[in-house]
VMD Tcl script that builds the backbone (N, CA, C; Angstrom):
set m [mol new atoms 417]
animate dup $m
set s [atomselect $m all]
$s set {name element resname resid chain x y z} {
  {N N MET 1 A 0.842 -1.183 0.000}
  {CA C MET 1 A 0.000 0.000 0.000}
  {C C MET 1 A 0.886 1.245 0.000}
  {N N ASP 2 A 0.598 2.193 -0.896}
  {CA C ASP 2 A 1.341 3.446 -0.957}
  {C C ASP 2 A 0.868 4.366 0.154}
  {N N THR 3 A 1.773 5.079 0.755}
  {CA C THR 3 A 1.436 6.032 1.806}
  {C C THR 3 A 2.008 7.382 1.441}
  {N N PHE 4 A 1.191 8.414 1.581}
  {CA C PHE 4 A 1.637 9.777 1.332}
  {C C PHE 4 A 2.075 10.379 2.653}
  {N N HIS 5 A 3.238 10.975 2.684}
  {CA C HIS 5 A 3.698 11.676 3.865}
  {C C HIS 5 A 3.943 13.124 3.493}
  {N N LEU 6 A 3.466 13.996 4.332}
  {CA C LEU 6 A 3.619 15.423 4.087}
  {C C LEU 6 A 4.834 15.955 4.831}
  {N N THR 7 A 5.451 16.962 4.265}
  {CA C THR 7 A 6.565 17.622 4.947}
  {C C THR 7 A 6.006 18.410 6.121}
  {N N GLU 8 A 6.888 18.931 6.962}
  {CA C GLU 8 A 6.466 19.711 8.120}
  {C C GLU 8 A 5.615 20.900 7.682}
  {N N LYS 9 A 6.057 21.586 6.629}
  {CA C LYS 9 A 5.314 22.743 6.125}
  {C C LYS 9 A 3.933 22.334 5.617}
  {N N GLU 10 A 3.854 21.214 4.910}
  {CA C GLU 10 A 2.591 20.759 4.347}
  {C C GLU 10 A 1.632 20.229 5.406}
  {N N SER 11 A 2.146 19.834 6.550}
  {CA C SER 11 A 1.292 19.222 7.559}
  {C C SER 11 A 0.514 20.233 8.404}
  {N N THR 12 A 0.766 21.495 8.229}
  {CA C THR 12 A 0.047 22.515 8.988}
  {C C THR 12 A -1.345 22.664 8.385}
  {N N MET 13 A -2.337 22.105 9.067}
  {CA C MET 13 A -3.690 22.041 8.515}
  {C C MET 13 A -4.296 23.400 8.199}
  {N N ALA 14 A -4.152 24.359 9.076}
  {CA C ALA 14 A -4.816 25.644 8.888}
  {C C ALA 14 A -4.247 26.420 7.703}
  {N N LYS 15 A -2.987 26.189 7.361}
  {CA C LYS 15 A -2.354 26.945 6.291}
  {C C LYS 15 A -2.456 26.247 4.937}
  {N N ARG 16 A -2.792 24.982 4.934}
  {CA C ARG 16 A -2.832 24.202 3.693}
  {C C ARG 16 A -4.249 24.240 3.154}
  {N N SER 17 A -4.455 24.861 1.995}
  {CA C SER 17 A -5.810 24.964 1.471}
  {C C SER 17 A -6.057 24.023 0.300}
  {N N HIS 18 A -5.004 23.605 -0.394}
  {CA C HIS 18 A -5.188 22.726 -1.541}
  {C C HIS 18 A -4.232 21.542 -1.441}
  {N N TYR 19 A -4.771 20.377 -1.655}
  {CA C TYR 19 A -3.962 19.174 -1.678}
  {C C TYR 19 A -3.917 18.685 -3.117}
  {N N PRO 20 A -2.848 18.030 -3.518}
  {CA C PRO 20 A -2.764 17.517 -4.892}
  {C C PRO 20 A -3.909 16.541 -5.170}
  {N N PRO 21 A -4.428 16.555 -6.396}
  {CA C PRO 21 A -5.545 15.652 -6.735}
  {C C PRO 21 A -5.222 14.177 -6.469}
  {N N GLU 22 A -3.980 13.766 -6.702}
  {CA C GLU 22 A -3.609 12.363 -6.470}
  {C C GLU 22 A -3.722 12.017 -4.986}
  {N N PHE 23 A -3.349 12.961 -4.137}
  {CA C PHE 23 A -3.419 12.769 -2.695}
  {C C PHE 23 A -4.881 12.627 -2.261}
  {N N ARG 24 A -5.722 13.513 -2.747}
  {CA C ARG 24 A -7.160 13.426 -2.424}
  {C C ARG 24 A -7.744 12.103 -2.893}
  {N N ARG 25 A -7.403 11.732 -4.153}
  {CA C ARG 25 A -7.936 10.503 -4.734}
  {C C ARG 25 A -7.581 9.298 -3.872}
  {N N LYS 26 A -6.332 9.255 -3.416}
  {CA C LYS 26 A -5.878 8.125 -2.598}
  {C C LYS 26 A -6.682 8.056 -1.295}
  {N N ILE 27 A -6.885 9.177 -0.639}
  {CA C ILE 27 A -7.650 9.194 0.616}
  {C C ILE 27 A -9.109 8.823 0.369}
  {N N ILE 28 A -9.689 9.321 -0.715}
  {CA C ILE 28 A -11.080 8.966 -1.051}
  {C C ILE 28 A -11.193 7.461 -1.287}
  {N N ASP 29 A -10.243 6.909 -2.028}
  {CA C ASP 29 A -10.262 5.466 -2.287}
  {C C ASP 29 A -10.135 4.667 -0.991}
  {N N LEU 30 A -9.258 5.115 -0.102}
  {CA C LEU 30 A -9.112 4.428 1.185}
  {C C LEU 30 A -10.402 4.509 2.011}
  {N N ALA 31 A -11.057 5.659 1.972}
  {CA C ALA 31 A -12.328 5.815 2.703}
  {C C ALA 31 A -13.397 4.902 2.110}
  {N N HIS 32 A -13.458 4.823 0.794}
  {CA C HIS 32 A -14.437 3.933 0.147}
  {C C HIS 32 A -14.118 2.457 0.408}
  {N N ALA 33 A -12.833 2.173 0.652}
  {CA C ALA 33 A -12.428 0.789 0.938}
  {C C ALA 33 A -12.737 0.392 2.379}
  {N N GLY 34 A -13.220 1.344 3.183}
  {CA C GLY 34 A -13.637 1.001 4.532}
  {C C GLY 34 A -12.788 1.591 5.642}
  {N N ARG 35 A -11.737 2.303 5.316}
  {CA C ARG 35 A -10.924 2.925 6.361}
  {C C ARG 35 A -11.723 4.051 7.003}
  {N N GLY 36 A -11.581 4.224 8.290}
  {CA C GLY 36 A -12.293 5.264 9.014}
  {C C GLY 36 A -11.761 6.653 8.685}
  {N N VAL 37 A -12.663 7.611 8.612}
  {CA C VAL 37 A -12.290 8.981 8.271}
  {C C VAL 37 A -11.374 9.558 9.347}
  {N N SER 38 A -11.671 9.330 10.612}
  {CA C SER 38 A -10.830 9.847 11.698}
  {C C SER 38 A -9.439 9.242 11.647}
  {N N GLU 39 A -9.371 7.956 11.353}
  {CA C GLU 39 A -8.082 7.267 11.235}
  {C C GLU 39 A -7.258 7.870 10.084}
  {N N LEU 40 A -7.900 8.101 8.944}
  {CA C LEU 40 A -7.213 8.698 7.791}
  {C C LEU 40 A -6.744 10.117 8.107}
  {N N ALA 41 A -7.579 10.860 8.822}
  {CA C ALA 41 A -7.229 12.238 9.177}
  {C C ALA 41 A -5.977 12.270 10.049}
  {N N ARG 42 A -5.902 11.372 11.014}
  {CA C ARG 42 A -4.707 11.308 11.878}
  {C C ARG 42 A -3.476 10.865 11.085}
  {N N GLU 43 A -3.638 9.817 10.302}
  {CA C GLU 43 A -2.508 9.248 9.574}
  {C C GLU 43 A -1.907 10.230 8.562}
  {N N PHE 44 A -2.774 10.937 7.835}
  {CA C PHE 44 A -2.291 11.822 6.770}
  {C C PHE 44 A -2.266 13.292 7.183}
  {N N GLN 45 A -2.615 13.561 8.435}
  {CA C GLN 45 A -2.612 14.919 8.980}
  {C C GLN 45 A -3.446 15.880 8.133}
  {N N VAL 46 A -4.678 15.466 7.898}
  {CA C VAL 46 A -5.650 16.260 7.147}
  {C C VAL 46 A -6.865 16.429 8.045}
  {N N ALA 47 A -7.494 17.567 7.980}
  {CA C ALA 47 A -8.695 17.792 8.788}
  {C C ALA 47 A -9.760 16.748 8.429}
  {N N ARG 48 A -10.374 16.187 9.448}
  {CA C ARG 48 A -11.406 15.167 9.257}
  {C C ARG 48 A -12.506 15.671 8.333}
  {N N GLN 49 A -12.946 16.923 8.553}
  {CA C GLN 49 A -14.030 17.480 7.747}
  {C C GLN 49 A -13.633 17.597 6.273}
  {N N SER 50 A -12.366 17.853 6.010}
  {CA C SER 50 A -11.909 17.905 4.612}
  {C C SER 50 A -12.127 16.567 3.927}
  {N N ILE 51 A -11.766 15.502 4.621}
  {CA C ILE 51 A -11.942 14.162 4.047}
  {C C ILE 51 A -13.420 13.869 3.825}
  {N N VAL 52 A -14.248 14.213 4.808}
  {CA C VAL 52 A -15.703 14.014 4.661}
  {C C VAL 52 A -16.203 14.767 3.426}
  {N N ASN 53 A -15.764 16.013 3.262}
  {CA C ASN 53 A -16.186 16.816 2.106}
  {C C ASN 53 A -15.718 16.200 0.787}
  {N N TRP 54 A -14.473 15.720 0.743}
  {CA C TRP 54 A -13.945 15.111 -0.478}
  {C C TRP 54 A -14.750 13.872 -0.869}
  {N N VAL 55 A -15.069 13.039 0.130}
  {CA C VAL 55 A -15.826 11.811 -0.140}
  {C C VAL 55 A -17.225 12.156 -0.624}
  {N N LYS 56 A -17.879 13.126 0.025}
  {CA C LYS 56 A -19.225 13.532 -0.405}
  {C C LYS 56 A -19.206 14.053 -1.838}
  {N N GLN 57 A -18.219 14.897 -2.164}
  {CA C GLN 57 A -18.150 15.454 -3.514}
  {C C GLN 57 A -17.872 14.359 -4.540}
  {N N ASP 58 A -17.018 13.422 -4.191}
  {CA C ASP 58 A -16.751 12.298 -5.088}
  {C C ASP 58 A -18.025 11.476 -5.314}
  {N N ASP 59 A -18.797 11.282 -4.261}
  {CA C ASP 59 A -20.056 10.552 -4.385}
  {C C ASP 59 A -21.042 11.302 -5.286}
  {N N ARG 60 A -21.078 12.612 -5.206}
  {CA C ARG 60 A -21.943 13.409 -6.093}
  {C C ARG 60 A -21.485 13.283 -7.543}
  {N N ASP 61 A -20.175 13.397 -7.732}
  {CA C ASP 61 A -19.627 13.336 -9.088}
  {C C ASP 61 A -19.846 11.972 -9.741}
  {N N SER 62 A -19.872 10.932 -8.937}
  {CA C SER 62 A -20.048 9.581 -9.480}
  {C C SER 62 A -21.516 9.151 -9.517}
  {N N GLY 63 A -22.424 9.998 -9.027}
  {CA C GLY 63 A -23.846 9.681 -9.072}
  {C C GLY 63 A -24.361 8.906 -7.875}
  {N N ARG 64 A -23.509 8.656 -6.874}
  {CA C ARG 64 A -23.971 7.937 -5.682}
  {C C ARG 64 A -24.774 8.836 -4.747}
  {N N ARG 65 A -24.645 10.153 -4.919}
  {CA C ARG 65 A -25.403 11.124 -4.115}
  {C C ARG 65 A -26.032 12.130 -5.073}
  {N N THR 66 A -27.179 12.663 -4.644}
  {CA C THR 66 A -27.855 13.681 -5.469}
  {C C THR 66 A -28.221 14.906 -4.644}
  {N N ASP 67 A -27.585 15.082 -3.493}
  {CA C ASP 67 A -27.953 16.170 -2.581}
  {C C ASP 67 A -27.149 17.450 -2.799}
  {N N GLY 68 A -26.534 17.589 -3.940}
  {CA C GLY 68 A -25.769 18.798 -4.217}
  {C C GLY 68 A -25.310 18.811 -5.660}
  {N N LEU 69 A -24.543 19.824 -5.990}
  {CA C LEU 69 A -24.043 19.976 -7.351}
  {C C LEU 69 A -22.789 19.141 -7.566}
  {N N THR 70 A -22.644 18.610 -8.776}
  {CA C THR 70 A -21.409 17.925 -9.127}
  {C C THR 70 A -20.319 18.975 -9.328}
  {N N SER 71 A -19.087 18.517 -9.436}
  {CA C SER 71 A -17.969 19.445 -9.661}
  {C C SER 71 A -18.149 20.198 -10.980}
  {N N ALA 72 A -18.639 19.514 -12.007}
  {CA C ALA 72 A -18.876 20.162 -13.303}
  {C C ALA 72 A -19.963 21.232 -13.185}
  {N N GLU 73 A -21.011 20.928 -12.432}
  {CA C GLU 73 A -22.089 21.916 -12.235}
  {C C GLU 73 A -21.587 23.114 -11.433}
  {N N GLN 74 A -20.755 22.856 -10.425}
  {CA C GLN 74 A -20.183 23.960 -9.639}
  {C C GLN 74 A -19.314 24.855 -10.513}
  {N N ALA 75 A -18.514 24.235 -11.385}
  {CA C ALA 75 A -17.656 25.015 -12.284}
  {C C ALA 75 A -18.505 25.858 -13.234}
  {N N GLU 76 A -19.582 25.292 -13.741}
  {CA C GLU 76 A -20.479 26.040 -14.638}
  {C C GLU 76 A -21.145 27.202 -13.909}
  {N N MET 77 A -21.572 26.970 -12.671}
  {CA C MET 77 A -22.181 28.044 -11.881}
  {C C MET 77 A -21.183 29.170 -11.636}
  {N N THR 78 A -19.955 28.819 -11.318}
  {CA C THR 78 A -18.905 29.820 -11.099}
  {C C THR 78 A -18.686 30.636 -12.364}
  {N N LYS 79 A -18.625 29.957 -13.493}
  {CA C LYS 79 A -18.433 30.628 -14.788}
  {C C LYS 79 A -19.608 31.563 -15.091}
  {N N LEU 80 A -20.823 31.105 -14.853}
  {CA C LEU 80 A -22.006 31.926 -15.125}
  {C C LEU 80 A -22.095 33.125 -14.187}
  {N N ARG 81 A -21.766 32.935 -12.913}
  {CA C ARG 81 A -21.779 34.062 -11.968}
  {C C ARG 81 A -20.758 35.120 -12.364}
  {N N ARG 82 A -19.586 34.664 -12.802}
  {CA C ARG 82 A -18.547 35.595 -13.251}
  {C C ARG 82 A -19.050 36.390 -14.463}
  {N N ARG 83 A -19.710 35.697 -15.396}
  {CA C ARG 83 A -20.229 36.368 -16.601}
  {C C ARG 83 A -21.315 37.380 -16.234}
  {N N VAL 84 A -22.181 37.040 -15.291}
  {CA C VAL 84 A -23.220 37.972 -14.833}
  {C C VAL 84 A -22.580 39.219 -14.244}
  {N N ARG 85 A -21.544 39.042 -13.409}
  {CA C ARG 85 A -20.840 40.201 -12.830}
  {C C ARG 85 A -20.243 41.081 -13.928}
  {N N GLU 86 A -19.644 40.447 -14.954}
  {CA C GLU 86 A -19.069 41.212 -16.063}
  {C C GLU 86 A -20.141 42.016 -16.790}
  {N N LEU 87 A -21.265 41.367 -17.069}
  {CA C LEU 87 A -22.356 42.048 -17.776}
  {C C LEU 87 A -22.942 43.179 -16.938}
  {N N GLU 88 A -23.085 42.957 -15.624}
  {CA C GLU 88 A -23.596 44.019 -14.757}
  {C C GLU 88 A -22.640 45.209 -14.730}
  {N N THR 89 A -21.347 44.928 -14.710}
  {CA C THR 89 A -20.350 46.001 -14.730}
  {C C THR 89 A -20.433 46.781 -16.040}
  {N N GLU 90 A -20.531 46.063 -17.153}
  {CA C GLU 90 A -20.654 46.719 -18.456}
  {C C GLU 90 A -21.912 47.579 -18.512}
  {N N ARG 91 A -23.022 47.039 -18.011}
  {CA C ARG 91 A -24.276 47.790 -17.998}
  {C C ARG 91 A -24.137 49.074 -17.186}
  {N N ASP 92 A -23.531 48.961 -16.002}
  {CA C ASP 92 A -23.365 50.131 -15.143}
  {C C ASP 92 A -22.485 51.187 -15.803}
  {N N ILE 93 A -21.434 50.739 -16.488}
  {CA C ILE 93 A -20.561 51.682 -17.196}
  {C C ILE 93 A -21.332 52.393 -18.301}
  {N N LEU 94 A -22.114 51.644 -19.049}
  {CA C LEU 94 A -22.898 52.246 -20.138}
  {C C LEU 94 A -23.971 53.198 -19.607}
  {N N LYS 95 A -24.606 52.842 -18.497}
  {CA C LYS 95 A -25.607 53.735 -17.899}
  {C C LYS 95 A -24.970 55.052 -17.472}
  {N N LYS 96 A -23.798 54.948 -16.855}
  {CA C LYS 96 A -23.107 56.150 -16.405}
  {C C LYS 96 A -22.662 56.987 -17.598}
  {N N ALA 97 A -22.162 56.348 -18.631}
  {CA C ALA 97 A -21.720 57.071 -19.823}
  {C C ALA 97 A -22.900 57.785 -20.484}
  {N N ALA 98 A -24.048 57.123 -20.522}
  {CA C ALA 98 A -25.229 57.732 -21.129}
  {C C ALA 98 A -25.708 58.921 -20.302}
  {N N ALA 99 A -25.657 58.804 -18.995}
  {CA C ALA 99 A -26.105 59.893 -18.127}
  {C C ALA 99 A -25.144 61.076 -18.194}
  {N N ASP 100 A -23.848 60.797 -18.376}
  {CA C ASP 100 A -22.849 61.861 -18.431}
  {C C ASP 100 A -22.796 62.557 -19.783}
  {N N SER 101 A -23.337 61.922 -20.794}
  {CA C SER 101 A -23.273 62.483 -22.144}
  {C C SER 101 A -24.374 63.534 -22.335}
  {N N THR 102 A -24.000 64.744 -22.739}
  {CA C THR 102 A -25.011 65.791 -22.955}
  {C C THR 102 A -25.849 65.497 -24.180}
  {N N ASP 103 A -25.339 64.676 -25.092}
  {CA C ASP 103 A -26.121 64.317 -26.271}
  {C C ASP 103 A -27.254 63.368 -25.929}
  {N N GLN 104 A -27.168 62.693 -24.833}
  {CA C GLN 104 A -28.173 61.698 -24.474}
  {C C GLN 104 A -29.079 62.144 -23.334}
  {N N ARG 105 A -28.853 63.316 -22.787}
  {CA C ARG 105 A -29.565 63.724 -21.594}
  {C C ARG 105 A -30.798 64.553 -21.933}
  {N N ASN 106 A -31.910 64.181 -21.396}
  {CA C ASN 106 A -33.125 64.992 -21.439}
  {C C ASN 106 A -33.255 65.630 -20.068}
  {N N THR 107 A -33.153 66.951 -20.007}
  {CA C THR 107 A -33.215 67.653 -18.744}
  {C C THR 107 A -34.566 68.335 -18.627}
  {N N PRO 108 A -35.451 67.790 -17.798}
  {CA C PRO 108 A -36.749 68.436 -17.650}
  {C C PRO 108 A -36.611 69.763 -16.891}
  {N N ILE 109 A -37.150 70.805 -17.463}
  {CA C ILE 109 A -37.188 72.112 -16.810}
  {C C ILE 109 A -38.644 72.563 -16.849}
  {N N ILE 110 A -39.227 72.646 -15.701}
  {CA C ILE 110 A -40.640 73.024 -15.609}
  {C C ILE 110 A -40.740 74.545 -15.650}
  {N N PHE 111 A -41.654 75.019 -16.470}
  {CA C PHE 111 A -41.933 76.451 -16.483}
  {C C PHE 111 A -43.434 76.637 -16.386}
  {N N ASP 112 A -43.841 77.839 -16.072}
  {CA C ASP 112 A -45.263 78.058 -15.801}
  {C C ASP 112 A -46.092 78.237 -17.062}
  {N N GLY 113 A -45.498 78.251 -18.226}
  {CA C GLY 113 A -46.248 78.346 -19.469}
  {C C GLY 113 A -46.917 79.696 -19.654}
  {N N GLY 114 A -46.451 80.719 -18.955}
  {CA C GLY 114 A -47.019 82.056 -19.116}
  {C C GLY 114 A -48.218 82.297 -18.234}
  {N N ALA 115 A -48.435 81.460 -17.251}
  {CA C ALA 115 A -49.603 81.610 -16.380}
  {C C ALA 115 A -49.563 82.937 -15.626}
  {N N ALA 116 A -48.371 83.469 -15.426}
  {CA C ALA 116 A -48.253 84.750 -14.714}
  {C C ALA 116 A -48.869 85.883 -15.527}
  {N N ASN 117 A -48.938 85.749 -16.859}
  {CA C ASN 117 A -49.508 86.781 -17.725}
  {C C ASN 117 A -50.979 86.517 -18.031}
  {N N GLY 118 A -51.610 85.617 -17.315}
  {CA C GLY 118 A -53.007 85.335 -17.542}
  {C C GLY 118 A -53.250 84.197 -18.515}
  {N N SER 119 A -52.205 83.629 -19.087}
  {CA C SER 119 A -52.356 82.526 -20.027}
  {C C SER 119 A -52.707 81.257 -19.258}
  {N N VAL 120 A -53.421 80.368 -19.894}
  {CA C VAL 120 A -53.817 79.126 -19.252}
  {C C VAL 120 A -53.066 77.928 -19.843}
  {N N ARG 121 A -51.924 78.180 -20.510}
  {CA C ARG 121 A -51.151 77.082 -21.085}
  {C C ARG 121 A -50.561 76.219 -19.967}
  {N N PRO 122 A -50.538 74.902 -20.153}
  {CA C PRO 122 A -49.949 74.029 -19.138}
  {C C PRO 122 A -48.427 74.115 -19.172}
  {N N ALA 123 A -47.818 73.575 -18.120}
  {CA C ALA 123 A -46.361 73.574 -18.033}
  {C C ALA 123 A -45.781 72.674 -19.116}
  {N N GLY 124 A -44.520 72.893 -19.483}
  {CA C GLY 124 A -43.843 72.095 -20.507}
  {C C GLY 124 A -42.462 71.713 -20.019}
  {N N PHE 125 A -41.602 71.309 -20.934}
  {CA C PHE 125 A -40.238 70.956 -20.576}
  {C C PHE 125 A -39.316 71.334 -21.717}
  {N N VAL 126 A -38.044 71.435 -21.402}
  {CA C VAL 126 A -37.030 71.772 -22.380}
  {C C VAL 126 A -36.195 70.527 -22.619}
  {N N VAL 127 A -35.975 70.198 -23.890}
  {CA C VAL 127 A -35.150 69.049 -24.240}
  {C C VAL 127 A -33.880 69.572 -24.877}
  {N N ALA 128 A -32.728 69.266 -24.264}
  {CA C ALA 128 A -31.445 69.685 -24.823}
  {C C ALA 128 A -30.872 68.498 -25.564}
  {N N GLY 129 A -30.567 68.664 -26.840}
  {CA C GLY 129 A -30.023 67.565 -27.628}
  {C C GLY 129 A -29.165 68.085 -28.758}
  {N N LYS 130 A -28.882 67.232 -29.736}
  {CA C LYS 130 A -28.014 67.594 -30.845}
  {C C LYS 130 A -28.575 68.740 -31.670}
  {N N GLY 131 A -29.866 68.742 -31.860}
  {CA C GLY 131 A -30.473 69.748 -32.716}
  {C C GLY 131 A -30.733 71.059 -32.022}
  {N N GLY 132 A -30.184 71.279 -30.867}
  {CA C GLY 132 A -30.412 72.502 -30.117}
  {C C GLY 132 A -31.485 72.288 -29.071}
  {N N THR 133 A -32.087 73.390 -28.632}
  {CA C THR 133 A -33.090 73.324 -27.571}
  {C C THR 133 A -34.456 73.497 -28.181}
  {N N ARG 134 A -35.376 72.634 -27.768}
  {CA C ARG 134 A -36.750 72.811 -28.243}
  {C C ARG 134 A -37.659 72.801 -27.023}
  {N N ILE 135 A -38.666 73.642 -27.086}
  {CA C ILE 135 A -39.617 73.725 -25.993}
  {C C ILE 135 A -40.837 72.902 -26.370}
  {N N SER 136 A -41.268 72.098 -25.443}
  {CA C SER 136 A -42.399 71.244 -25.704}
  {C C SER 136 A -43.400 71.450 -24.581}
  {N N SER 137 A -44.653 71.374 -24.905}
  {CA C SER 137 A -45.676 71.477 -23.867}
  {C C SER 137 A -46.690 70.372 -24.090}
  {N N SER 138 A -47.573 70.180 -23.154}
  {CA C SER 138 A -48.542 69.093 -23.260}
  {C C SER 138 A -49.814 69.545 -23.978}
  {N N GLU 139 A -49.808 70.687 -24.658}
  {CA C GLU 139 A -50.988 71.137 -25.404}
  {C C GLU 139 A -51.184 70.326 -26.641}
}
mol reanalyze $m
mol bondsrecalc $m
mol representation Tube
mol addrep $m
């Protein structure tokens, strides 16, 4: 039986976030062969919960469990979330650019329509654009 031994630096559980795929595979195979998770954790100096998580994920990937996403589904979700963030950023940039552009801005300016002179015209608005300023009213 092959045994993996970690160096002193590699054995520090809190600092080690990724283990080589071959190392994980070997521990998963040993767990499936009937070795206890706690025993494997002590022997290979890996957090017990890490081994439990690896075995569960392997079971999902192989179809033995259906209570979560497979690794392929997780990767696709990560890719899609990243794309959504990119699109939201692009949208926000375009919205800001459109709002900052004087060619695209409609600035409502309410005026009394001459009501002070006895006129009964309703209020209107001024539209500033490429063709200059035009006054519009709701008449």
